[in-house]
N, C-alpha and C positions, 0 to 999 in steps of 0.2 A: 649805189648812191642813194642817199635819202635827202629829200629836198622839200621844204615847206613853202606853201603860199598862204600868207597870213594877212589879215586886215579885219576891219570891223564889219558888222552885219550890213549886207547890201552894198559892199564895196566893189564887187565884181570878182570875187575869189573863184566862185564856181565856173564862171565864164572863162576865166584864164586857165583854170584846171582843165576844162574840157579841151581848150585849144592846145595846152601843153601835151595832153595825152595824144591827141591826133597828130601833132607835130612829131613827137617822139616815136609813135608807132610807124609813121611814114619813114622815119630814119632807121627802122628795123629793131628798135629796142623793145624789150618786154617791160611792161609797166604794171605796178600794183598801186592802188590808191587807198588812202585812209582819210576819212572825213570825221571831224570832230563836231558833233551836234551839241551846241551849247545853248539852246533856247531854254532859259530858266523855267523850271516847272514842267517841261515837256520831255517826253522820251521819244525815241524813234518809233515810227509806225511800222509794224511788222505785217507780213501777209495775213490774210484772214484765216479764221479757224477751220475753213472748209477743206484746206489742203492737208494731206496726211501728216507731213512732217511738222506742221504747226499744231495739229491735234496732239502729237507726241510731246512737243515742247510745252503746250498749255497743260498737259497732264502732269508736267513736273520735270521732264527731262532737262538736264543742265546743258546739254549739247544736242542739237538735232541737225542732221545733214540729209539733204536730198540730192540725189544724183540723177541727172537727165542724160540725154544723148550727148549734148555738147556743153552743158553747164552743170555746176555744182553750187549749192547754196548751203551756208552754215549759219545757224543761229545759236548763240551762246548766252548764258547768264553771267555777265561780268559787270561790276559796278566801278565806274570811274577809273579805269585802268590807265596807267602811265603809258605814254607813247612807246617807249622802249619795250615794255611788256607786250603791247599789242603787236609790235613788229616781230618780236621773238616768238610769240605763241600763235599768232593768227596768220602771218604771211607765210603760207605753207608751200609756195612754189618758188622756184628760183626765178628771180627777175633782176633786170639790170638797174631799174630805177623805181624807187618808192616815192610817190608824190603824196604829200600830206597837206590836206586843207584844214588849216586851223592849228590848234595846240600851240598857240603863239609863244608860250613861255617855255617850251621845250628847247633843247640845245642842238638844233640841226641848222644847216644853212637855210636861209630864208629869203624870199622875195616879199617885200611889203607891197600890198595893194591898197590904194587909198583913192578917195574922190576929193576930199577937202584938205586944205593945209593943216587944220587943227588935228585931223586924224593922223597925219604924218608926224606931227610934233609928238603926239603920244606914242605912236608905234616906233619911233626912232630910238626909244629907250630899250628896245628888245636886243637880244644878243644875236650874233652870227648873221647879220644882215648882209646879203650879197647884192641886192638890187632893190630899186624902188620903181614902181609902175603906177602912174595915175591912170585909172581905168577910164577916165574921160578923154584921155589922149587918143587920137585916131591911130597913133603908131604903137599902141599898147601891145598888140600881138607881135609885131616885129621886135619890139624891145624884149619881150618875153623869150622869143626864139633865140635872140642873140645871147641873153643871159644863160639860157639852158645850154647852148653850145659852148660857152665859156666855162661853165661849171663842169661839163662833161670832159672838156679838154684838161682842166685842172685835175680832175679825178683820174686822168690817164685812160679814159675809156675811148674806144674807137667808134 
């Protein structure tokens, strides 16, 4: 199941993503996440050059992977990939749920996160909206949990 949490900057998306991950993990699901970094003119900040896999990457490697005891990290050179390509090429483990923060114009089921009504008006033009959450609402986490369980049921997952 692929599910998006979308909204404008500082609307509460990351807070709801973190809660969704914890909630789904507590239910026994495996979860992958994808985050769209859309800050104009900025790129993501990578680890510093002092770690070996980043030395390899900065020397020109197109893909650099480091494997530790419990964790693996991959850094790749890809420009503005579509979400479907990221899922196909980068989600390399079997997981029950892929949670996506952002990529609001992609065509997957979405929960809209907003703080102000004018944000909701603009975001309501998106496709495949399954729920709306005002992050100022003290019941936002409970609403998110209910929506996730409904979507899981619709998908036929246990």
